[in-house]
Structures are given as C-alpha cells and as structure tokens.
C-alpha positions as CSV (number, residue, x, y, z in Angstrom):
1,M,-71.8,70.4,160.6
2,A,-75.5,69.6,160.7
3,K,-77.8,71.5,158.5
4,T,-80.3,73.7,160.3
5,R,-83.6,75.1,159.3
6,A,-84.6,78.7,158.9
7,L,-88.4,79.0,158.8
8,L,-89.4,75.7,157.3
9,T,-88.4,72.1,158.1
10,Q,-87.7,69.8,155.2
11,T,-91.0,68.0,155.9
12,E,-92.9,71.3,155.9
13,R,-91.3,72.3,152.6
14,E,-92.7,69.0,151.2
15,Q,-96.1,69.6,152.7
16,V,-96.4,73.1,151.4
17,A,-95.5,71.8,148.0
18,G,-98.4,69.4,148.3
19,E,-96.4,66.2,148.4
20,H,-98.3,64.9,151.5
21,G,-101.9,65.8,150.6
22,N,-104.0,68.9,151.1
23,D,-104.7,68.3,154.8
24,R,-101.0,68.3,155.6
25,K,-100.5,71.3,153.4
26,Y,-103.1,73.2,155.4
27,Q,-101.6,72.2,158.7
28,A,-98.1,73.2,157.7
29,T,-99.3,76.5,156.4
30,S,-101.0,77.2,159.7
31,R,-97.9,76.4,161.7
32,I,-95.7,78.6,159.4
33,R,-98.1,81.5,159.6
34,R,-98.1,81.3,163.4
35,R,-94.3,81.4,163.4
36,I,-94.2,84.4,161.1
37,K,-96.7,86.4,163.1
38,D,-95.5,85.4,166.6
39,E,-91.9,84.3,166.7
40,M,-90.5,86.2,163.7
41,T,-91.9,89.4,165.1
42,K,-90.1,88.8,168.4
43,D,-86.9,87.9,166.6
44,I,-87.0,91.1,164.5
45,E,-87.5,93.2,167.7
46,V,-84.5,91.6,169.3
47,L,-82.3,92.1,166.3
48,A,-83.5,95.7,165.8
49,E,-82.4,96.5,169.4
50,H,-79.3,94.5,169.8
51,H,-77.9,93.7,166.4
52,P,-79.2,96.0,163.6
53,D,-76.6,94.7,161.1
54,L,-78.0,91.2,161.3
55,L,-81.5,92.7,160.8
56,D,-80.2,94.4,157.7
57,E,-78.9,91.0,156.4
58,L,-82.2,89.4,157.1
59,R,-84.0,92.1,155.2
60,E,-81.6,91.8,152.2
61,V,-82.4,88.0,152.0
62,V,-86.2,88.3,152.6
63,C,-86.7,91.3,150.4
64,E,-84.3,90.3,147.6
65,G,-85.9,90.9,144.2
66,E,-88.6,93.3,145.5
67,S,-88.8,96.4,143.4
68,D,-88.9,99.9,144.8
69,E,-92.2,100.8,143.2
C-alpha cells in the first residue's frame, strides 16, 4: 500500500528542516500555515459533526505530550 501524507509532504518536511534553503523553507511554512487555518478547520468541523470518535483520535495524536497546566 502506498504511503500517504498527513499534513506535510516529504519535500515539505525537508524544506521546513532547511534542507532546501531559506526561501523554500518560507514558502513551505506559508503553505502549511494556510492548510492549518483553512483546510484543517473544515476537517475538524466535519469530524465533530459526523465522526466524533475520529476527532478524539486526532486530538490524542496532536495533543500528545501536552500537560494539563
């Protein structure tokens, strides 16, 4: 089975890590920020309404390691 991406492509992971220069890092950061603000928000709304269990799983992964301060 082919491996799929979650939020970042492999290339974007490399760009964010600075492996392709600062200009590419900036561009990748901008694309990722837009996905978080636009697309992720819509995905969360759909999961909240239609599949709250999956939303809970997402929260567990994203919030893993956060303290309850």
